[in-house]
N, C-alpha and C positions, 0 to 999 in steps of 0.2 A: 300565715301572714299574707294578706291579700295584696299589699303594696310594698314595694321595696323602699321603705322609708325608715330612717334610723329611729330607734326607741331608746330612751334614757329613763332610768327609774332608780330611786333610792331603795336599796335592799338592806338586809340586816347588817351587812358588813361592808358598806360602801355604796358607790354609785355604779350600777351596771348599765352597760350600753350594748345594744344590738345594732351592728352596722352591716348593711348589705355589701356584698362583693360585686363590684361593677363588672367583673369578668365572668361571673358564674351566676346564672339567673336566680336561683333560689338558695344561694349560699350566704352564710352569715358569720360574722366575727363577734364573739362575746368578749367584752372587756369589763373588768371591775377596777375602778379607780385608775383607769388608763392602762392597766396591765392586761395583756391578752390572756384569756382563760380557755377559750374553746373556739373551734371553727367547725361549722356544720354545713354540708351541702345536702339539702333535703331531697334532691333528686338523685344524688349519688352518695349514699351514706358510707360507701366503701372508700370514698376519697378522704384521705387523712392529710390535711394541709400542713400541720405542724410536724416538724422533724421528730420530736420525741413521741408524738402520737403514732407516727408510722412505725417507730421502733417497738412501742408497746403492741401495736397490731401484728408485727412480725412474730413476737413471742406468742401472742394469742393464736396465731395460725399454726404453730407447732406444739401447742399445749395439749393436744389430743388428736384423735384420728381426724383427718381432713374432713371438714364439713359437719362433723358430729356435734350435737348440741352439748353445751356445758352449763353447769350451775355456777354462776359467776356473781361475785360481790365486787362492787365498785365503791371505794371510799373516796368521795369527791365526785360530784356529778357534772357541774358546769352545764354545758348545753347538751350533755348526753352523747358526746361524740362516739366513744367506744361502745356504750350499750347499743347504739344504732348500728355500729359496725358489726358487732357480734350477732345481732338479730338477723342480719342479712347473710353473713358468712357462715353462721352456724344456726340455721333456723331451728326453732324449738327450744333454744336455750332459755333457762329461767334465770332472771337477773334481778339482784337487789342493788339499788343505788342509794347510798347514804350521803346526802347533801345537807350539811348543817344549816346553811343559809336558806330558810324557808321562803324568804322573799325572792331569792334568786330562782329557786325551784319553781315558784309560782309564775314568775316571768317567763321562764323557758316553756313551761306547760301551756301558757296562754299563747305565746307567739311562735314557738317552734315545737308543736305537739308531736309526741311519738306516734307512729302509725298504730292503728288498731291491731291488737293481737301481737304486739312486740314482745310480750312476756317480761316487761320491766315494771318493778314496783319501787317507788321512790319513798324514802324515809328521811324526814327532816329532823335529824338528831345528831349529836356529836358522834364522830366516827368511832372513837374507842369505846364509848358507852354502848353503841349498837353492837360492836364486835364482842364485848364482854357478855352481852345478853344473848348472843347467837348460839344455836345448838352446836355440839361437837360434829365435826366431819360433815359439814353441810355444803361445802363449796369445792369445785374443781379448780377454780382460779380466783384469786383475790387481787384486785388492782388498786393501788394507793396512789392517788393524784390529788393530794390535799394541801392547799396553801392557804394560810391565814394571812391575808394581804399577799406578800410575795415570799413568805417563809413557811416551811413545814413546821407545824406546831410541835413543841417539845414533847408532849405526851404521846406523839406518834413516832418517836425515834428510839424508844427504849427496849431493852430485852423483855420487860414485862409486856409491852405491846406485841413484840414478836412472838412471845409465848401464846398470846391470844390468836394471832394469825395462824400459828402452827396447829392450834387446837381446832380451829374452824375448818382448815383445809383437810380434805380426804388424803389418804396415802397416795403419793404420786402427784398431788396437787401442786400448783405453781403460784408463787407470790411475785407480783411485779410492783415496782415502785418508781415513780418519777421524782428525782431529786435534782438539786442544782447547787453547784459549788464552783470554786476556782482554786488554783494552786495557793497554798500547799495541800489542799484537800483534807483538812482536819475533819470537817463534817462528813464528807463522803467516805473517807477511810474508816471513821468510827462506825458509820452505818453498815459498811461491809463487815466489819468485825462483829457487830451486833447480830446481824442475820446469820453469820457463820457460826455463832454460838448455838443455834437451833436447827440450822439446815445444812445438809451435807454438800449440796451443789449450789454454786453461785456463778453467775456471769454478769459482766458489766458492759453496757453498750453506750458509747459516747463518741462524739466527733474527735478526730485526731487533734484538732486545735485546742479543744478543751483539755484533753488528756495531757497535752504538752505544756499546759499552763499558760497558754496565750490569751485566753479569755474566759470569762464566767459563762457557764452554760449548763444545759441539762445533761443528766446521766440517768440511764434506765438500769435498774437492778432486776434480775430475774433469778429466783432461788427456788429450790425444791429439795425433796428427800430422794429424788431419783436423778439420773443423768439427763441433762437437757441436750437438745440437738444443736450443739454448737456449730457444726459445719453448715447446717441449713440456715441458722441465724446469720452466720458470717456471710453467706452468699446473698441473703436477702438485704442486709443493711449495706453491703458493698454496692448493690445495684441501685440504691437510692440516688436521687439527684444531688443530695448532700451526703456522701458516703460516711459511714461510721466504722468504728472498730469494735470487735467483740473480744473482751479479755476474760480469761478463765484460767484455772489451774495454777501452776507455779508462778506465772507472770502476775496474776491477780493477787496471789499470796504475798509476793514481793511488794506490790503496790500498797497493800494494807499494812504490812510491816508490824510494828508494835502498837498500832492504834488501839485505844481502850474500848471495851464494851460499854455501852451507855445504859445507865440505870435510872429508874424513877427517883426523883429527888435531886438529881444533879444534872438532868437533861436541860439542854437549851435549844431554842429553835434553830433552823438552818440559817446560814448567813444571809443578810440582806444583799440583794443584787446591787451592783453599781448603778448609779443614776442613769436611766435611759436604757439599761440592758435589755429590758423586755417591753418597754413602753411603746405605745402606738401614738403617732402624732395626730 
């Protein structure tokens, strides 16, 4: 984008806006229908502005040998914040991005193009449909950051969906999901129960205020069939400007309690955020 002027366009699922950050010369905020979706600094792709994105980045940092390339799948693309991050922090990574909103993908490609040789392929199809057609054991990491409006679609919350995630991941692979909820955490607890039905290891990363039920907010899940580096994650998220907590083991089991596993046919989307929870003025 040659000039820092806002762009607004009708896309498949609403109105997308690209707004320049006055404090960073080539940084942009993407919103859809007023809800922030992505933040990208074209000059510093390792700068992750959103708190949840930093937490996803911390997990990606420990998902393999430091700096080693990964085969990654991103369900939900937005402005391609995390694909850009991985392309720089793990050069040579091969990345598949599944963004159902073709109009949004086209807008980002036009105004915030990925660097040449980034190793990123974009698919404009439904996330679960793409996953069901993907080969077995083709990914080292799979990141889910999919919101229809401000809600995670129901068909991406079920044990059938998690079965597909497990099939696509290689042994030792890591699944990450960005979710949002508030006390009493019926949705979040059920999602933890659902991934636990297929994966042996699970951690939850969230702000203390969210976990204490004081406000609606994001929570990051990271699951695998191997032990995750909880101490490294704990140090990383504690050092953030807005520190978070990492919950695992018995504490996380107690949080989940008797929450039910979610099945196709009875699934519902994640809860709507309160008015103004994520809106940009």
